[in-house]
C-alpha positions in Angstrom: -55.1 -31.5 24.8 -51.7 -32.9 24.4 -51.8 -32.3 20.7 -52.6 -28.7 21.3 -49.7 -28.2 23.7 -47.2 -29.8 21.2 -48.6 -27.6 18.5 -48.3 -24.5 20.6 -44.7 -25.2 21.7 -43.7 -26.0 18.1 -45.2 -22.7 16.8 -43.2 -20.8 19.5 -40.0 -22.5 18.5 -40.6 -21.8 14.8 -41.5 -18.1 15.5 -38.4 -17.6 17.6 -36.1 -19.0 14.9 -37.7 -16.8 12.2 -37.3 -13.7 14.4 -33.6 -14.4 15.0 -32.9 -14.8 11.3 -34.1 -11.3 10.4 -31.1 -9.6 12.0 -28.5 -11.7 10.2 -26.9 -12.5 6.9 -25.1 -15.8 6.0 -22.1 -15.5 3.6 -21.3 -18.1 1.0 -18.4 -19.2 3.2 -20.8 -20.2 5.9 -20.0 -17.3 8.3 -22.9 -15.6 9.9 -23.1 -11.8 10.3 -25.6 -11.0 13.2 -26.9 -8.1 15.1 -24.8 -7.5 18.3 -21.4 -8.3 16.7 -18.7 -5.6 17.0 -17.6 -3.5 14.1 -14.1 -5.2 14.2 -15.7 -8.7 13.9 -17.8 -7.6 10.9 -14.7 -6.1 9.1 -12.6 -9.2 9.9 -15.3 -11.5 8.5 -16.6 -9.4 5.5 -13.7 -7.2 4.8 -13.7 -3.5 4.0 -17.0 -2.0 3.0 -17.7 -0.5 -0.4 -19.2 2.6 1.2 -19.1 3.9 4.8 -21.0 6.8 6.2 -21.2 8.4 9.6 -24.3 10.1 11.0 -24.6 12.0 14.3 -28.1 11.9 15.7 -29.0 14.2 18.5 -32.4 14.4 20.3 -33.1 17.7 22.1 -34.8 16.8 25.3 -33.9 20.0 27.0 -31.2 18.5 29.2 -28.2 18.7 26.9 -28.2 15.1 25.8 -25.3 13.6 23.9 -25.4 12.8 20.2 -25.3 9.2 19.0 -22.7 8.2 16.4 -24.2 5.9 13.8 -22.2 4.3 11.1 -23.7 2.8 8.0 -21.6 0.2 6.2 -22.6 -1.0 2.7 -21.3 -4.2 1.3 -21.7 -6.3 -1.9 -21.4 -9.9 -0.5 -22.0 -13.3 -1.9 -24.8 -14.9 0.1 -25.3 -18.6 0.8 -28.4 -18.5 -1.5 -28.9 -16.8 -4.8 -25.7 -15.0 -5.7 -24.7 -11.5 -4.7 -26.5 -9.2 -2.2 -26.3 -5.5 -1.3 -26.0 -5.6 2.5 -26.4 -2.5 4.7 -25.3 -2.6 8.3 -26.1 0.0 10.9 -23.6 0.3 13.8 -24.1 2.2 17.0 -21.6 2.3 19.9 -19.3 -0.1 17.9 -22.0 -2.8 17.7 -24.3 -3.8 14.8 -27.9 -2.8 15.5 -29.5 -3.8 12.1 -28.7 -5.7 9.0 -30.7 -5.5 5.8 -30.0 -7.2 2.5 -31.4 -7.1 -1.0 -30.5 -9.6 -3.7 -28.6 -7.8 -6.5 -30.8 -9.0 -9.3 -33.9 -7.8 -7.5 -32.8 -4.1 -7.1 
């Protein structure tokens, strides 16, 4: 029974670490870009993006809701593993909501 409890706790810890790593990107310098950081923090760490786009998303719910401003920042960054990556960050309300990356040689 004790073996089962240790195994269960260990699996929860490993799962939570894996889940947290999905919304992040580690630079070659060791800095970590994560979901939740502000736009100014990202720009101070990674520099100016290669491409920046602004989207306005509005949902009509019949009550005159406000549109959401979404910014898409595209970077070419050197990662901690495997060379250069194309990194796309989505920013809403001046905070990062998602980070996706693809290795340059695998595009």
